Each structure stands twice: as C-alpha cells, then as structure tokens.
C-alpha positions in Angstrom: 2.6 39.3 -23.8 1.5 35.7 -24.2 -1.8 34.6 -22.7 -1.5 31.7 -20.2 -4.9 30.1 -21.0 -4.0 28.3 -24.4 -0.8 26.8 -22.9 -2.6 25.7 -19.7 -5.3 24.0 -21.7 -2.8 22.3 -23.9 -0.9 21.1 -20.8 -3.9 19.3 -19.6 -5.4 17.9 -22.8 -2.2 17.2 -24.8 0.6 16.8 -22.2 -1.1 15.0 -19.4 -3.9 13.2 -21.1 -2.5 12.3 -24.5 1.3 12.1 -24.1 1.8 11.0 -20.5 -1.6 9.3 -20.1 -1.6 10.5 -16.5 -4.0 8.9 -14.1 -7.2 10.6 -13.1 -5.9 11.2 -9.6 -2.9 13.1 -11.0 -5.1 15.2 -13.3 -7.5 16.1 -10.5 -4.6 17.1 -8.3 -3.0 19.3 -10.9 -6.4 20.8 -11.7 -7.0 21.7 -8.0 -3.6 23.3 -7.8 -4.1 25.5 -10.9 -7.6 26.4 -9.8 -6.2 27.7 -6.5 -3.3 29.5 -8.2 -5.5 31.2 -10.8 -7.9 32.5 -8.2 -5.0 33.7 -6.1 -3.4 35.4 -9.1 -6.7 37.0 -10.2 -7.1 38.5 -6.7 -3.5 39.8 -6.6 -3.5 41.3 -10.2 -7.1 42.3 -10.6 -7.4 40.4 -13.9 -9.8 37.7 -14.8 -8.2 34.2 -15.0 -8.6 34.1 -18.8 -6.6 37.3 -19.1 -3.6 36.3 -17.2 -0.3 35.9 -19.0 3.1 34.4 -18.2 4.5 37.6 -16.9 1.7 37.8 -14.3 2.7 34.5 -12.8 6.1 35.7 -11.7 8.4 33.9 -9.2 7.4 36.4 -6.4 3.7 35.7 -7.0 4.3 31.9 -6.9 6.3 32.3 -3.7 3.4 34.4 -2.2 0.9 31.7 -3.3 2.9 29.0 -1.5 3.1 31.1 1.6 -0.7 31.6 1.3 -1.2 27.8 1.2 0.8 27.2 4.4 -0.4 30.1 6.5 -3.9 30.9 5.3 -5.1 27.5 4.2 -3.1 25.5 6.8 -1.4 23.2 4.4 1.6 21.2 5.4 5.0 21.5 3.7 4.3 18.2 1.9 1.2 19.6 0.4 3.0 22.8 -0.5 5.6 20.8 -2.4 2.9 18.9 -4.2 1.3 22.1 -5.4 4.7 23.4 -6.5 5.4 20.2 -8.5 2.2 20.8 -10.5 3.3 24.4 -11.2 6.8 23.3 -12.2 5.4 20.6 -14.5 3.3 23.1 -16.5 6.1 25.7 -16.8 8.6 23.1 -17.9 6.1 22.1 -20.6 5.6 25.7 -21.7 9.4 26.6 -21.7 10.3 25.4 -25.2 7.0 26.7 -26.7 7.5 30.3 -25.4 11.1 31.3 -25.5 10.1 35.0 -25.2 9.3 34.2 -21.6 12.3 32.1 -20.9 13.5 34.3 -18.1 10.1 34.4 -16.3 9.8 30.6 -16.6 13.3 29.9 -15.4 12.7 32.0 -12.3 9.6 30.0 -11.5 11.3 26.7 -12.1 14.1 27.8 -9.7 11.6 28.1 -6.8 12.7 25.2 -4.5 10.7 22.7 -2.5 10.7 23.1 1.2 12.4 20.5 3.4 10.3 18.9 6.1 10.5 16.3 8.9 9.2 12.9 8.0 6.7 11.6 10.6 7.1 7.9 11.5 3.8 6.2 10.9 2.9 4.0 13.9 1.4 0.5 14.0 -1.1 -1.2 16.3 -0.3 -4.0 18.7 -2.3 -7.2 18.8 -4.3 -6.0 21.8 -5.1 -2.7 20.0 -6.1 -4.5 16.9 -8.4 -6.8 18.9 -10.0 -3.8 20.6 -10.5 -1.9 17.3 -12.2 -4.9 15.7 -14.5 -5.3 18.6 -15.5 -1.7 18.6 -18.3 -1.9 15.9 -21.7 -3.0 17.0 -22.4 -6.4 15.5 -26.2 -5.9 16.0 -26.3 -3.2 13.3 -25.8 -3.3 9.5 -23.2 -0.6 9.7 -21.3 -2.2 12.5 -21.0 -5.5 10.6 -19.8 -3.7 7.5 -17.3 -1.7 9.4 -16.0 -4.9 11.2 -15.6 -6.7 7.9 -13.9 -3.6 6.3 -11.3 -3.2 9.1 -10.6 -6.9 9.4 -9.9 -7.0 5.6 -7.7 -3.9 6.0 -5.6 -5.2 8.8 -5.1 -8.7 7.4 -4.5 -7.8 3.7 -2.8 -4.4 3.9 -4.9 -2.9 1.2 -5.0 0.9 0.9 -8.2 2.9 1.5 -8.7 3.5 -2.2 -8.2 -0.2 -3.0 -10.8 -1.2 -0.3 -13.2 1.4 -1.6 -12.9 0.0 -5.2 -13.4 -3.7 -4.3 -16.4 -5.4 -6.0 -17.9 -8.8 -5.5 -16.2 -9.9 -8.7 -12.8 -9.2 -7.0 -13.6 -11.4 -4.0 -12.8 -15.1 -4.4 -13.7 -17.1 -1.3 -13.5 -20.6 -2.6 -10.3 -22.7 -3.0 -7.3 -20.4 -2.6 -9.3 -17.4 -1.3 -8.0 -14.0 -2.3 -8.9 -10.5 -3.3 -8.1 -8.9 -6.6 -7.6 -5.1 -6.8 -6.4 -2.4 -9.1 -4.5 0.1 -7.0 -1.7 2.5 -6.8 0.7 2.6 -9.7 -2.0 1.1 -12.0 -1.0 -2.3 -10.7 -3.3 -5.3 -10.4 -2.7 -7.1 -7.1 -3.8 -10.4 -5.8 -3.9 -10.7 -2.0 -4.6 -14.0 -0.2 -7.1 -14.1 2.6 -6.8 -15.7 6.0 -9.4 -18.1 7.3 -11.0 -15.7 9.7 -11.3 -13.0 7.1 -12.8 -15.5 4.6 -15.5 -16.4 7.2 -16.4 -12.8 8.0 -16.5 -11.7 4.3 -18.6 -14.8 3.4 -21.1 -13.9 6.0 -21.1 -10.2 5.0 -21.6 -10.9 1.3 -24.3 -13.5 2.0 -26.2 -10.8 4.0 -25.9 -8.3 1.1 -26.5 -10.0 -2.3 -25.7 -8.1 -5.4 -24.2 -8.4 -8.9 -20.5 -8.8 -9.8 -20.1 -5.1 -10.0 -21.6 -4.3 -6.6 -19.2 -2.8 -4.1 -18.1 -5.1 -1.3 -18.4 -2.3 1.3 -21.3 -0.1 0.2 -23.1 2.8 1.8 -26.7 2.5 2.7 -27.6 3.8 -0.8 -25.6 1.0 -2.4 -22.8 3.2 -3.7 -19.1 2.6 -2.9 -17.7 4.1 0.2 -15.3 7.1 -0.4 -11.8 7.2 1.0 -12.9 9.9 3.4 -15.8 7.7 4.6 -13.4 4.8 5.3 -11.0 7.1 7.2 -13.9 8.5 9.3 -15.1 4.9 10.0 -11.6 3.9 11.3 -11.2 7.0 13.4 -14.7 6.7 14.9 -14.2 3.1 16.0 -10.7 3.9 17.2 -12.2 6.5 19.6 -14.6 3.8 20.8 -11.9 1.2 21.3 -9.7 3.7 23.2 -12.2 3.4 26.1 -11.2 -0.3 26.7 -7.6 0.1 25.3 -6.2 3.4 26.6 -3.0 3.0 24.5 -5.0 3.9 21.4 -5.5 7.4 22.8 -2.0 8.5 21.9 -2.2 7.1 18.3 -3.7 8.7 15.2 -5.4 5.6 13.8 -6.0 5.9 10.0 -6.5 3.3 7.3 -2.8 3.6 6.4 -1.9 2.7 10.0 -3.9 -0.5 9.5 -1.7 -1.2 6.4 1.4 -0.6 8.5 0.0 -2.9 11.2 -0.5 -5.6 8.6 3.1 -5.3 7.5 4.4 -5.5 11.0 2.2 -8.5 11.8 3.6 -10.3 8.7 7.1 -9.6 9.7 6.6 -10.6 13.3 4.9 -13.7 12.1 8.3 -14.7 10.7 7.9 -14.8 6.9 10.7 -17.1 5.7 12.1 -15.0 3.0 13.1 -11.3 3.2 12.9 -11.1 -0.5 9.2 -12.1 -0.5 8.5 -9.4 2.1 10.8 -6.7 0.8 8.5 -5.2 -1.8 5.6 -4.8 0.7 7.9 -3.6 3.4 9.4 -0.9 1.1 5.9 0.5 0.4 4.2 0.0 3.7 6.9 0.8 6.3 9.0 3.9 6.5 12.8 3.6 6.4 13.1 4.3 10.1 11.2 1.1 10.9 12.6 -1.3 8.3 15.9 -1.8 10.0 14.2 -3.0 13.2 12.1 -5.6 11.4 14.4 -8.3 10.0 13.4 -11.8 8.9 14.9 -14.8 10.8 18.5 -15.5 10.2 19.1 -18.5 7.8 21.3 -20.1 10.4 18.6 -20.1 13.0 15.9 -22.7 13.5 12.7 -22.0 11.6 10.0 -20.4 13.8 6.3 -20.7 13.6 3.9 -18.2 12.3 1.8 -17.7 15.4 -1.9 -17.2 14.8 -1.4 -15.6 11.4 -1.2 -18.8 9.4 1.3 -17.4 7.0 2.9 -20.6 5.8 3.5 -24.2 6.7 4.8 -27.4 5.4 3.6 -28.8 2.0 0.0 -29.9 2.2 -0.8 -27.9 5.3 -3.4 -25.1 5.8 -0.9 -22.4 4.8 -2.7 -19.6 3.1 -0.4 -16.5 2.9 2.8 -17.5 1.2 1.9 -20.6 -0.8 -0.9 -19.0 -2.8 1.2 -16.4 -4.7 4.3 -17.6 -6.6 7.2 -15.2 -6.1 8.5 -13.6 -9.3 11.4 -11.3 -9.9 15.0 -11.4 -11.2 15.3 -14.7 -9.3 12.8 -17.4 -8.5 12.6 -18.3 -4.8 12.9 -21.9 -3.7 11.7 -23.2 -0.3 13.7 -26.2 0.7 11.9 -28.7 2.9 13.4 -31.7 4.7 11.2 -34.7 5.5 12.3 -37.0 8.2 11.4 -40.7 8.6 8.2 -39.9 10.5 6.9 -38.1 7.5 6.9 -34.6 9.0 8.2 -31.8 6.9 10.4 -29.0 8.2 11.3 -25.8 6.4 15.1 -25.5 6.2 15.5 -22.2 4.3 14.3 -20.1 1.4 16.9 -19.2 -1.2 17.0 -17.6 -4.6 17.7 -19.4 -7.8 18.3 -18.0 -11.2 15.9 -18.3 -14.1 17.9 -21.0 -15.7 16.8 -24.0 -13.8 18.5 -27.2 -12.9 16.9 -30.6 -13.2 13.1 -30.5 -12.8 12.1 -30.4 -9.2 15.6 -29.9 -7.9 18.0 -27.1 -7.4 21.8 -27.0 -7.6 22.2 -25.8 -4.1 20.0 -28.7 -2.8 21.9 -31.4 -4.7 24.4 -33.5 -2.8 23.2 -32.5 0.6 23.9 -35.3 3.1 22.0 -35.2 6.3 20.3 -32.3 8.1 21.6 -28.8 8.4 23.9 -28.2 11.4 21.4 -26.3 13.5 19.0 -29.3 13.5 21.2 -31.4 15.8 18.3 -31.6 18.2 16.4 -33.8 15.8 16.6 -37.6 15.8 19.5 -39.3 14.1 17.3 -40.8 11.4 16.9 -37.3 10.0 20.4 -37.7 8.5 18.7 -40.0 5.9 16.3 -37.4 4.9 16.0 -36.1 1.4 15.5 -32.5 0.3 13.2 -31.2 -2.3 12.2 -27.8 -3.7 8.7 -26.6 -3.9 
C-alpha cells in the first residue's frame, strides 16, 4: 500500500505552486476540499489522515463524500463539482507516479460531475439602482462609504474582490479619471469613471486621507473590506431600499448583480460597437441574456447615450469609450462626419486590420461622397462633408 500523504504534499508544493503557479485562490480552494475529504475519510475508515493510502480513497468513498457535501453540508451541485475537480486534479497527478494503484485511480477519475440548472442572474432597473444608492445614511461614515462603494460597483462593473483590493494608488481622478485593478485571471484592468462617480470618490477620499497603499473602502480599523463584508453591505442596503422600491423584494441583490446591472446599462446606453462590448458582455452576462441585448444596427441612426455619458463626438465630455483604446485582432475605427455647421455625428464603428492605410484615414472611408443613406433628414450641405477616423 502507498501512503497518500507524500503524494498529496507534492501535489500542492510541486504541481500547483511550482509547475502550474496556481493562484492563491485556487490553492486555498483545493486545500479546503482535501481538508474536508481527509476528515470524512478518517471518520469512515477509523484511520488518522496521515495513515490513509490510495486504496482507502476508493470511488465509493468519494461518491459518499460528494453525497455528504450536498445533503449534510447543504452544498449546491456547482460546489460539489468544484470539490470533485480538486480531487480529480490530484489523482490525475498521482496516476503516472503510482501505477500499482492505476485501477483505484481510474475508478476515482471516472466519477462524473453532476448536471445542474443554470440560474439566470438578474439585473436592476434604473429606479431600483436609484433606490439602492439612496439607502445608505449620508450622515454616517459607514453610510458614505457604502454609497461610494455601490456607486463604483454599478458604474464600473468591478467584481467584489476587485473592489476590496482597490487602493488609493489605483484611483486616478484627474484628467481621464479611471480605476486600475488586478482581478480575475491575473489581469490588470483599467476602468474609466463617470463624472458623478468621480465627484463621490473625490469627496470620500478627501474625507479619509491615507497613503498610496491604503484601501479605498476600508473598515473602521483601516483594513480592507472582505468580499463577505461587501456582499453583506449590498444585501443590507437592498433590504432598506425595498421599503421604497418593492420590486427589489423579489430579487437577490448581490455585488455580482451590480456588475450585471452595469453591463445592461452600458448596452442600453447604446455603445456604438458590439466588439467593444463583447468581452465584457461574455463575462458579465449569462448566455440567456446576451441575445436580447444587441447593439444598434449599423444601418440605423446613431442614438444618444442617455445619462450615462458613454461617448460623444470628438472633443466632447465623453468618458467611457474614448479613454480606453480598443485592442484585439483588429483595430476599431470610429467614423465621424462633420457638416458645414461644425457639428460632428457618429456614422459607424468598423474594424480595420493591423496593416493600416494612409495615416489618419482608412480604406473603407476613402472615396465616400456625401452622407450615408440613412441621414437623408440632414441638410443638403452635409453632402460636402468629409469623413475622418479617430
């Protein structure tokens, strides 16, 4: 019999940390899974965790452990599959090192994940967002912090972990205001800020001076808020807002719902390019909601952005789409047409390949005579307009 302990230790120290360089979140999740499994196996076999071997962790025991998670601990099928993935990962690592237990390992790897129904995450309407933001008491320090936190969440779409990790050095409120964060997938993100959010954050940071490493949303002890604390904050104020906005009663308002609400507000605000919104939509909206949220058709007249201030003609107060250059397999080009009165109108946003045409121009914009067909309602002198790419 081969003891489990040496292989389990090598899995964490060699496989996860050295070879895969797994994130701390992954390592903690796997550690929690194996801690639960070892305690369950020790109770079933009567052996100490250090004395367990591969034969003790048979497929029937693993199945019983998964059943225990769902029915005794109250875990969902999604959590059950997450625990099973951690078990599979360790047994797949041990398989080539212990061929004498190939049959036991193969049986464990054959335990399937459970299918489950995907829940569609809801979003908040403008009235519900307004009621939620008005719920904190502005006369208290905690109320002002919670208002700034929820406003930043619903206007930037940051995750709870990204909000908790924000520091004063990540907050730029001068020209081109934006937030920098290091979040999911080990990606560094830059998110522009709207004018109202800038004003609230400036007042909040001015009230709470600190160094560059100080958290933007601290606790009363000056430490960063945890993700659980942020979730509790949102749920507490949602319950208060439900008194004046009864529609919130039927919704489970969480920080991730605020992220979804930001995505829906952006799309309803008519972002010009579906490509610019696609990445955020893929991560923030479930598949069931993506088909119902389409960007304006290129043959329709450009629509305004309501009160979101997402973008505007060159030189305007646009904040959302002009601050971050779009990058990807193609560069995106916004074609503006300027009429004789000097006003600029957005015609369309199209993609151009990396190999560029003449500086400042694009092949698809060359040789255009007059306005696009759907602008027939504009004065005739628009036919003499010229197009340019920004």
